[in-house]
C-alpha positions in Angstrom: 0.0 0.0 0.0 1.4 3.5 -0.9 1.8 6.3 1.7 -0.7 9.1 1.6 -2.9 11.4 3.5 -5.2 10.2 6.1 -8.3 10.6 3.7 -6.7 8.0 1.4 -7.2 5.4 4.1 -10.9 6.1 5.1 -12.0 2.8 3.5 -10.0 1.0 6.3 -12.3 2.4 9.0 -14.5 -0.3 10.5 -16.7 2.1 12.4 -19.9 4.1 11.4 -18.7 7.3 13.3 -16.6 8.5 16.2 -19.2 7.4 18.8 -19.1 3.9 17.4 -15.3 3.8 17.5 -15.3 5.0 21.1 -17.8 2.4 22.2 -15.8 -0.4 20.7 -12.6 1.0 22.3 -14.2 1.3 25.7 -15.3 -2.5 25.5 -11.7 -3.4 24.6 -10.4 -1.4 27.7 -12.9 -3.0 30.0 -11.4 -6.4 29.3 -7.8 -5.5 28.8 -6.9 -2.2 30.6 -5.0 -4.2 33.2 -2.7 -5.6 30.5 -1.2 -2.1 29.8 1.0 -0.1 32.2 0.1 3.5 32.9 2.6 4.8 30.4 1.3 2.3 27.7 -2.3 3.4 28.4 -1.3 7.0 27.8 0.3 6.0 24.6 -2.7 4.0 23.4 -5.2 6.8 24.4 -3.1 9.3 22.4 -3.2 7.0 19.6 -6.9 6.9 19.9 -7.1 10.8 19.7 -5.1 10.7 16.5 -7.6 8.3 15.1 -10.5 10.6 15.3 -10.5 12.2 11.8 -11.1 8.9 10.2 -12.7 6.8 13.0 -10.3 4.1 14.2 -7.5 5.0 11.4 -4.2 6.8 12.1 -1.3 7.3 9.8 0.6 9.8 12.0 4.4 9.2 12.6 5.3 7.5 16.0 7.5 10.5 16.9 4.6 12.9 16.2 2.3 11.0 18.6 5.1 10.7 21.2 5.8 14.3 21.1 2.2 15.2 21.6 2.2 13.3 24.9 4.9 15.7 26.1 3.0 18.9 25.0 -0.3 18.0 26.5 0.6 16.2 29.8 1.4 17.8 33.0 2.9 14.4 34.3 5.4 14.2 31.5 5.2 12.2 28.2 6.3 8.8 27.2 9.2 7.4 25.2 9.3 5.9 21.8 10.1 2.6 23.2 6.9 2.7 25.5 4.8 3.5 22.4 6.3 0.6 20.4 5.7 -1.7 23.4 2.1 -0.7 23.6 1.7 -1.4 19.8 3.1 -5.0 20.2 0.6 -5.7 22.9 -2.4 -4.1 21.2 -1.6 -5.9 18.1 -1.1 -9.1 19.9 -4.6 -8.7 21.6 -6.2 -7.9 18.2 -7.0 -4.2 19.2 -4.9 -2.8 16.3 -3.9 -4.1 12.9 -0.7 -2.4 11.5 -0.2 -1.8 7.8 3.1 -0.9 6.5 3.1 1.4 3.5 5.7 2.3 0.7 6.6 5.8 -0.5 6.7 6.6 -4.4 10.4 5.8 -4.4 9.8 2.3 -3.1 11.1 2.9 0.5 9.2 1.9 3.6 6.7 4.8 4.5 4.7 5.4 7.6 2.6 2.8 9.2 -1.2 2.9 9.3 -2.8 1.9 12.5 -6.3 0.4 12.1 -8.4 -0.2 15.3 -10.5 -3.4 15.1 -14.1 -3.8 16.3 -14.6 -5.4 19.7 -15.2 -9.1 18.9 -18.2 -11.2 19.5 -18.8 -13.2 22.7 -17.5 -16.4 21.0 -14.4 -14.7 19.8 -13.5 -12.9 23.0 -12.5 -15.8 25.0 -9.2 -16.7 23.0 -8.2 -13.0 23.4 -8.8 -13.1 27.1 -6.8 -16.3 27.5 -3.9 -14.8 25.7 -4.1 -11.7 27.9 -4.0 -14.1 30.9 -0.8 -15.8 29.4 0.7 -12.3 28.9 0.5 -11.6 32.5 2.7 -14.6 33.4 5.2 -14.0 30.7 5.5 -10.1 30.6 5.2 -9.4 34.4 6.0 -12.5 36.5 6.8 -10.4 39.6 3.6 -8.4 39.5 0.4 -9.3 41.4 -2.0 -11.4 39.4 -4.1 -9.3 37.2 -7.9 -8.8 37.7 -8.4 -10.3 34.2 -7.8 -13.7 35.7 -11.1 -13.5 37.5 -12.9 -13.9 34.1 -13.0 -17.7 34.3 -9.5 -18.1 32.6 -7.0 -20.9 32.8 -3.5 -19.8 33.3 -2.2 -22.1 30.7 -0.1 -21.5 27.5 -2.4 -21.6 24.4 -1.6 -24.1 21.8 -1.5 -23.0 18.2 -4.3 -24.5 16.1 -3.6 -26.1 12.7 -5.5 -25.6 9.5 -8.1 -28.1 10.4 -9.5 -25.4 12.9 -9.9 -22.7 10.3 -13.3 -20.9 10.2 -15.7 -22.3 7.6 -16.1 -18.7 6.4 -12.7 -19.2 4.8 -12.8 -20.9 1.4 -11.4 -24.4 1.5 -9.4 -23.8 -1.6 -7.6 -21.0 0.0 -7.0 -22.9 3.2 -5.6 -25.9 1.3 -3.2 -23.6 -0.5 -2.0 -21.7 2.5 -1.6 -24.6 4.9 1.2 -26.0 2.8 3.3 -23.0 3.9 1.4 -21.8 7.1 -0.2 -24.7 8.8 -1.8 -22.3 11.4 -5.4 -21.4 11.6 -5.0 -18.0 12.9 -2.5 -17.0 10.2 -4.8 -18.5 7.3 -7.7 -16.5 8.6 -5.5 -13.3 8.9 -4.4 -13.7 5.3 -8.0 -13.9 4.1 -9.0 -11.0 6.3 -6.5 -8.9 4.4 -8.3 -9.6 1.1 -11.7 -9.0 2.7 -10.6 -5.5 4.0 -8.9 -4.6 0.6 -12.1 -5.2 -1.2 -14.7 -4.1 1.2 -15.5 -1.0 -0.8 -15.6 -2.9 -4.1 -19.3 -3.7 -4.3 -18.9 -5.6 -7.5 -16.5 -8.1 -6.1 -18.1 -11.5 -5.6 -16.8 -14.1 -3.2 -15.4 -16.0 -6.2 -13.5 -12.7 -7.2 -12.1 -12.4 -3.6 -10.9 -16.1 -3.7 -9.2 -15.5 -7.0 -7.4 -12.4 -5.7 -6.5 -14.2 -2.5 -5.0 -17.1 -4.3 -3.1 -15.1 -6.9 -1.7 -12.7 -4.3 -0.6 -15.6 -2.0 1.2 -17.3 -4.9 2.9 -14.1 -5.6 4.0 -13.8 -1.9 5.4 -17.3 -1.8 7.3 -16.6 -5.1 8.8 -13.5 -3.7 9.7 -15.2 -0.5 11.4 -18.1 -2.4 13.3 -15.8 -4.7 14.2 -13.6 -1.8 13.3 -10.5 -3.8 13.1 -8.3 -0.7 13.4 -8.4 3.1 10.0 -9.0 4.5 9.4 -7.7 8.2 5.7 -8.1 8.3 4.3 -10.9 6.0 0.7 -9.7 6.4 1.7 -6.1 5.6 3.6 -7.4 2.5 0.6 -9.5 1.4 -1.6 -6.4 1.8 0.7 -4.6 -0.6 0.6 -7.4 -3.2 -3.3 -7.5 -3.1 -3.6 -3.6 -3.4 -1.0 -3.6 -6.3 -3.2 -6.2 -8.2 -6.4 -4.3 -7.5 -4.6 -1.1 -8.7 -3.6 -3.0 -12.0 -7.1 -4.3 -12.4 -8.6 -0.8 -12.0 -6.2 0.7 -14.7 -7.1 -2.1 -17.0 -10.7 -1.3 -16.6 -10.1 2.4 -17.3 -8.0 1.6 -20.4 -10.7 -0.7 -21.7 -13.3 2.0 -21.2 -11.2 4.5 -23.2 -10.6 1.9 -26.0 -14.3 1.3 -26.2 -15.1 5.0 -26.4 -12.5 5.6 -29.1 -13.9 2.7 -31.1 -17.4 4.1 -30.7 -16.3 7.6 -31.7 -14.7 6.2 -34.9 -18.0 5.0 -36.2 -20.1 7.8 -34.9 
């Protein structure tokens, strides 16, 4: 995905308006606020403020957000490392999806932070289980978190293989991806990238999405095998491939419309 103004990323927003965004964020915090330190909470809430213009989406630079905490806080701001630590936690819990962009010259651009909706009741339990696990891993010397009272087992979660993939994911895609990533969560995340990329394309059918998902994943594997570039975030890289293919398709449609018009004018 190319770098750009915040308006260029409005299709990534998952919320109707700022009120809807705030409601979902409050639900996240009800369950997970104890997983963040005071400084990390300041960082997260500052990111929320920067995500108000397009509800739930922010493309500000990390340093810009960090600097804002120093300007608007009497108790002092946070460090960049604190902000990055908050991002890792928020991403792990599913609060935020991070998309890496590229500038026009091909270099890595700023990141886009996309807040996710609070999950359904059925989807919440795995997140809370992971939160409980994080308590024992990240802060073994601290007192047990209140999150443990939500009927959780303090056990390490076992990664689920492809046989546990949601039935909402096409089997053809699952069968392809499991050859390289035999992990239900990763397979679902790959397909989620396609769904978000095409969410505003009303003419896109489920078959079209599957075709795009398969073509993009094959290109991803090819690039990895050929070691064309260093991939820091495989999902962000996959996102870039999907959007490049969609851009190419868009320009092909435009060219075909121009050619059709020229052909019609010739015989007018």
